[in-house]
C-alpha positions in Angstrom: -11.2 -3.5 2.5 -10.4 0.2 3.0 -12.7 2.8 2.0 -10.5 3.8 -0.9 -10.1 0.3 -2.3 -13.4 -0.8 -3.8 -12.4 -3.0 -6.8 -9.4 -5.2 -7.8 -8.7 -2.5 -10.2 -8.4 -0.1 -7.4 -6.1 -2.5 -5.6 -3.7 -2.5 -8.6 -3.9 1.3 -9.4 -3.0 2.0 -5.7 -0.1 -0.5 -5.4 1.2 0.8 -8.9 0.9 4.4 -7.6 2.8 3.7 -4.6 5.6 1.9 -6.4 5.9 4.4 -9.1 6.1 7.2 -6.5 8.6 5.0 -4.5 6.3 5.4 -1.5 6.9 2.4 0.5 4.9 3.3 3.6 1.9 3.8 1.4 2.6 0.6 -0.2 2.8 -1.3 3.1 -0.5 0.5 4.2 -2.3 -0.7 1.1 -1.0 -4.3 1.5 -1.9 -4.3 5.1 -5.5 -3.1 4.4 -5.9 -5.7 2.0 -4.5 -8.4 4.3 -6.8 -7.3 7.2 -9.9 -7.7 5.0 -8.6 -11.3 4.3 -7.9 -12.0 7.8 -4.5 -11.3 9.3 -4.3 -14.4 11.7 -4.8 -16.8 8.7 -2.3 -14.9 6.6 0.4 -14.6 9.3 -0.1 -18.3 10.0 0.5 -19.1 6.3 3.5 -16.9 6.2 5.0 -18.6 9.4 4.7 -15.3 11.3 2.8 -14.3 14.4 -0.2 -11.9 13.7 1.5 -9.2 15.8 4.7 -9.6 13.5 2.8 -9.3 10.5 1.1 -6.1 11.7 4.5 -4.6 12.5 5.8 -5.6 9.3 3.1 -3.9 7.4 3.0 -0.8 9.4 4.2 2.4 7.7 7.6 2.2 9.5 7.7 -1.6 9.1 10.7 -3.2 7.1 9.3 -6.7 5.9 11.8 -8.8 4.0 11.4 -9.0 0.2 10.6 -12.7 0.7 7.8 -11.8 3.1 6.3 -9.2 0.6 6.4 -11.7 -2.4 4.8 -14.4 -0.4 2.2 -12.1 1.0 1.3 -10.6 -2.5 1.0 -14.3 -3.7 -1.4 -15.2 -0.7 -3.4 -12.2 -1.8 -3.8 -13.3 -5.3 -1.3 -10.5 -6.5 2.0 -10.8 -8.2 5.0 -8.5 -8.5 5.9 -7.5 -12.2 9.0 -5.9 -13.3 9.4 -3.5 -16.3 11.7 -0.8 -17.5 10.8 2.7 -16.5 9.8 5.0 -19.3 12.6 7.6 -20.2 11.9 11.2 -18.8 11.4 13.6 -21.7 13.9 16.3 -21.8 12.2 19.9 -21.6 12.8 22.2 -24.5 
């Protein structure tokens, strides 16, 4: 995996941070790094995509379908979870 991801906790922390900040390019980079560590050809085949197509989808300018993201997360042993955002506190 990428140097900044050492453990499963790191994976979750980085993905959550990217989602919290609405940083989709960073999210795709993290997922791409994890996928590369697992083997892009194998994952692409499981998704019914070409290896090149998967690389393009996970590039910072990629626009993978929601279905592709959910399937990819599942293949990587991850799942997407939804929760309400905490309300912002009003400043005094």
